[in-house]
C-alpha positions as CSV (number, residue, x, y, z in Angstrom):
1,M,-19.4,11.2,-26.4
2,D,-15.7,10.8,-26.4
3,D,-15.3,14.5,-27.4
4,S,-17.3,15.6,-24.5
5,R,-15.2,13.3,-22.1
6,D,-12.0,14.9,-23.5
7,I,-13.3,18.4,-23.1
8,V,-14.4,17.7,-19.4
9,R,-11.1,15.9,-18.6
10,N,-9.0,18.6,-20.0
11,F,-10.9,21.3,-18.2
12,Y,-10.3,19.6,-14.8
13,D,-6.7,18.7,-15.6
14,Q,-6.1,22.4,-16.0
15,N,-8.4,23.6,-13.2
16,F,-8.0,21.2,-10.3
17,Q,-6.6,23.9,-8.0
18,Q,-9.6,26.2,-8.8
19,E,-11.9,23.3,-8.1
20,W,-10.3,22.6,-4.8
21,D,-10.4,26.3,-4.0
22,R,-14.1,26.6,-5.0
23,L,-15.4,25.3,-1.6
24,D,-13.2,27.8,0.2
25,R,-15.1,30.5,-1.8
26,H,-18.4,28.7,-1.1
27,P,-18.0,27.2,2.3
28,Y,-21.7,26.9,3.0
29,E,-22.2,24.3,0.3
30,F,-19.6,22.1,2.1
31,A,-20.9,22.8,5.5
32,I,-24.6,22.0,4.6
33,T,-23.7,19.0,2.4
34,T,-21.6,17.3,5.1
35,R,-24.2,18.1,7.8
36,M,-26.7,16.2,5.8
37,M,-24.3,13.4,4.9
38,D,-23.1,13.0,8.5
39,R,-26.6,11.8,9.4
40,Y,-25.6,8.5,7.8
41,I,-21.7,8.3,7.7
42,S,-20.1,6.8,10.8
43,E,-16.5,6.5,11.6
44,G,-15.1,3.5,9.8
45,D,-17.7,3.2,7.1
46,S,-16.2,2.7,3.7
47,I,-16.7,5.4,1.0
48,L,-16.2,5.4,-2.8
49,D,-16.1,8.9,-4.2
50,I,-16.9,8.8,-7.9
51,G,-16.0,11.9,-9.7
52,G,-14.8,13.6,-6.6
53,G,-12.2,15.8,-8.4
54,P,-9.3,17.0,-6.3
55,G,-10.8,15.1,-3.3
56,R,-12.3,17.7,-0.9
57,Y,-14.9,15.3,0.4
58,S,-12.5,12.3,0.2
59,L,-9.9,14.0,2.4
60,H,-12.4,15.3,4.8
61,Y,-13.8,11.8,5.5
62,L,-10.4,10.2,5.4
63,Q,-9.4,12.5,8.1
64,K,-12.5,11.5,10.1
65,G,-11.5,7.9,10.0
66,N,-13.3,6.5,7.0
67,P,-11.5,4.4,4.4
68,V,-12.0,6.1,1.1
69,I,-11.3,5.4,-2.6
70,L,-11.4,8.5,-4.9
71,A,-12.0,8.0,-8.6
72,D,-12.1,10.8,-11.2
73,L,-11.9,11.2,-14.9
74,S,-9.1,13.7,-14.5
75,Q,-5.6,12.5,-13.8
76,G,-4.5,15.9,-12.8
77,S,-7.1,16.0,-10.1
78,I,-6.2,12.6,-8.8
79,D,-2.5,13.6,-8.6
80,F,-3.4,16.7,-6.8
81,A,-5.5,14.8,-4.2
82,L,-2.8,12.2,-3.7
83,R,-0.3,15.0,-3.1
84,L,-2.4,16.7,-0.6
85,A,-3.2,13.4,1.2
86,S,0.6,12.7,1.5
87,E,1.3,16.1,2.9
88,R,-1.4,15.5,5.6
89,G,-0.1,12.0,6.4
90,L,-3.1,10.4,5.0
91,T,-3.4,7.2,2.9
92,L,-5.6,7.7,0.0
93,R,-6.4,5.2,-2.6
94,A,-7.2,7.1,-5.9
95,L,-7.4,6.4,-9.6
96,A,-8.3,8.1,-12.9
97,C,-11.2,6.4,-14.6
98,D,-14.6,6.9,-16.3
99,A,-17.5,6.8,-13.8
100,L,-19.3,4.6,-16.2
101,K,-16.7,1.9,-16.0
102,I,-15.9,2.1,-12.2
103,D,-16.6,-1.6,-11.7
104,Q,-13.8,-2.4,-14.0
105,H,-11.4,-0.7,-11.8
106,V,-12.6,-1.1,-8.3
107,P,-13.6,-4.7,-7.0
108,E,-14.9,-3.9,-3.5
109,K,-18.3,-2.9,-2.4
110,F,-18.9,0.2,-0.1
111,D,-21.1,1.5,2.7
112,H,-21.4,4.8,0.9
113,V,-20.9,6.0,-2.7
114,F,-20.7,9.7,-3.6
115,L,-21.7,10.6,-7.2
116,M,-21.0,14.2,-6.8
117,G,-19.7,15.3,-10.2
118,P,-20.5,12.9,-13.0
119,L,-24.2,13.9,-13.5
120,Y,-22.9,17.5,-14.0
121,H,-21.1,16.6,-17.2
122,L,-23.0,13.6,-18.8
123,L,-25.2,15.2,-21.5
124,E,-27.1,12.1,-22.6
125,E,-29.9,10.7,-20.5
126,A,-28.8,7.1,-21.1
127,E,-25.3,8.0,-19.7
128,R,-26.6,9.6,-16.6
129,V,-28.8,6.5,-16.0
130,Q,-25.8,4.4,-16.5
131,A,-23.7,6.5,-14.1
132,V,-26.3,6.0,-11.3
133,R,-26.6,2.2,-12.0
134,A,-22.8,1.9,-12.0
135,A,-22.7,3.7,-8.6
136,L,-25.4,1.6,-7.1
137,A,-23.7,-1.5,-8.1
138,M,-20.7,-0.5,-6.0
139,L,-22.8,-0.2,-2.8
140,N,-23.4,-2.9,-0.3
141,P,-27.2,-3.8,0.1
142,G,-28.7,-1.1,2.2
143,G,-25.7,1.2,1.5
144,I,-26.3,5.0,0.8
145,L,-25.8,6.8,-2.5
146,Y,-25.2,10.6,-2.5
147,A,-26.0,12.0,-6.0
148,S,-25.4,15.6,-6.8
149,F,-27.1,17.7,-9.6
150,L,-26.3,21.1,-11.2
151,L,-29.6,23.2,-11.0
152,M,-30.8,25.1,-14.0
153,F,-31.2,28.3,-11.8
154,S,-27.5,28.1,-10.6
155,G,-26.5,30.1,-13.7
156,I,-29.0,32.8,-12.9
157,I,-27.6,33.0,-9.3
158,F,-24.1,33.2,-10.7
159,F,-25.0,35.9,-13.2
160,L,-26.7,38.0,-10.6
161,R,-24.0,37.5,-8.0
162,E,-20.8,37.8,-10.1
163,A,-21.4,38.6,-13.8
164,P,-24.7,40.4,-14.6
165,Q,-23.3,41.6,-18.0
166,L,-23.4,37.9,-19.3
167,M,-27.2,38.4,-19.6
168,L,-26.4,40.2,-22.9
169,Q,-24.1,37.6,-24.4
170,P,-25.8,36.1,-27.5
171,G,-24.4,32.6,-26.6
172,E,-26.4,32.5,-23.4
173,K,-29.8,32.7,-25.2
174,V,-30.4,29.0,-25.6
175,W,-29.7,28.4,-21.9
176,L,-31.9,31.4,-20.8
177,D,-34.7,30.1,-23.0
178,A,-34.5,26.8,-21.2
179,V,-34.8,28.5,-17.9
180,R,-37.9,30.4,-19.1
181,K,-39.4,27.1,-20.2
182,Q,-38.5,25.3,-16.9
183,I,-36.7,22.5,-18.6
184,S,-33.3,20.9,-18.1
185,W,-30.5,21.7,-20.4
186,G,-27.0,20.5,-21.4
187,G,-24.3,22.0,-23.5
188,D,-21.2,24.4,-23.4
189,A,-21.0,26.2,-20.2
190,F,-17.9,26.5,-18.0
191,T,-17.2,23.2,-19.7
192,R,-19.6,20.6,-21.1
193,A,-22.4,20.5,-18.5
194,F,-25.8,19.3,-17.8
195,F,-28.2,21.5,-15.7
196,Y,-31.3,19.9,-14.2
197,D,-34.7,21.6,-13.7
198,Q,-35.4,20.9,-10.1
199,D,-38.7,19.3,-10.8
200,E,-37.0,16.7,-12.9
201,I,-34.7,15.3,-10.4
202,L,-36.9,13.0,-8.3
203,P,-38.7,11.6,-11.5
204,F,-35.2,10.8,-12.8
205,M,-34.1,9.1,-9.6
206,R,-37.4,7.1,-9.0
207,Q,-36.6,4.8,-11.9
208,F,-33.9,3.0,-9.7
209,D,-34.3,0.4,-7.0
210,I,-33.7,2.9,-4.1
211,E,-35.4,4.5,-1.2
212,I,-35.1,8.2,-1.5
213,L,-34.3,9.7,1.8
214,H,-33.6,13.4,1.0
215,L,-33.6,15.9,-1.8
216,F,-32.0,19.1,-0.7
217,G,-30.2,22.3,-1.8
218,Q,-26.5,21.9,-1.1
219,E,-26.1,25.6,-0.5
220,G,-29.5,26.0,1.1
221,I,-30.6,29.6,0.9
222,T,-27.0,31.1,1.1
223,S,-25.9,31.2,-2.6
224,T,-27.0,34.7,-3.4
225,H,-25.3,36.2,-0.3
226,N,-22.3,33.9,0.0
227,Y,-19.7,36.6,0.1
228,E,-21.6,39.0,2.4
229,L,-22.2,36.2,4.9
230,Q,-18.5,35.3,5.0
231,A,-17.8,38.8,6.2
232,Q,-19.9,38.3,9.2
233,P,-18.7,37.0,12.6
234,E,-18.5,33.2,13.0
235,E,-21.6,33.0,15.3
236,I,-23.8,34.9,12.8
237,Q,-22.5,32.6,10.0
238,K,-23.3,29.5,12.1
239,A,-26.8,30.7,12.8
240,W,-27.5,31.1,9.1
241,I,-26.0,27.7,8.3
242,D,-28.3,26.2,11.0
243,F,-31.3,28.1,9.4
244,A,-30.3,27.0,6.0
245,V,-30.3,23.4,7.0
246,D,-33.7,23.7,8.4
247,L,-34.9,24.9,5.0
248,C,-32.8,23.0,2.6
249,E,-35.3,20.2,1.9
250,K,-38.3,22.5,1.4
251,P,-39.1,22.4,-2.4
252,K,-40.2,26.0,-2.6
253,Y,-36.5,27.1,-1.6
254,L,-34.5,24.7,-3.7
255,S,-33.9,27.2,-6.5
256,H,-32.0,29.3,-4.0
257,S,-29.2,26.7,-4.3
258,E,-26.8,26.0,-7.1
259,H,-26.5,22.3,-6.5
260,A,-29.0,19.8,-5.3
261,M,-28.3,16.3,-3.7
262,V,-30.3,13.2,-3.5
263,I,-29.5,10.9,-0.6
264,A,-30.9,7.4,-1.2
265,R,-30.7,3.9,0.2
266,K,-30.0,0.9,-2.1
267,A,-32.5,-1.9,-1.8
268,T,-31.4,-4.6,0.7
269,K,-32.2,-7.5,-1.8
């Protein structure tokens, strides 16, 4: 367990700039995700961003008038987020800590909690359950949780789009076999990572005392043609984003995305 934490922490300590830039390379993920989140987040609502890395979503909502606390395992990511916030004249509260121990570091309760990173890297089921319970404990009654998952098919999309030769790498066999079997898988990938088969997400989330509001693909149908779309005029890009939002909750299209998000309301009692 501790070894995996160290591997993940070191990866993001060394790659916080790359993680920040990722949503410049994949802007539709950010556009579709915030479109869905904005159905619930109003100006002034409080937000806790657990595992938010270099703070892309934290700074976005801070600029919109939401008080935000960012927490992440990587001190390098936190330092980067604080520096960017300062450069933009924003006051960001941020700290480095383990998602499973968030209540030991943050005393407040929040209107919204983002869990958009930890479930990517916790290989053990018990730890993923603990992460969700810890996030829910930070919410006000009736508050909204936003939990993201890496989809099993995301690697296939990446291989086909950017590195098809990786299909021949012997080290990929175990993961490819899991895709064939339609099961979730965790292990060594870009770092230690856990990938969810899309059919296992809702059963996992139904064990918690929540009302599930949405399960959607965060890239919608755009992942495979991400770069081609960015070369199009803005009005064409916007039309595709609108269409992707219309389809993003349809189960048959979920595998077109690399990430999925569950939006859920915490029980009021």
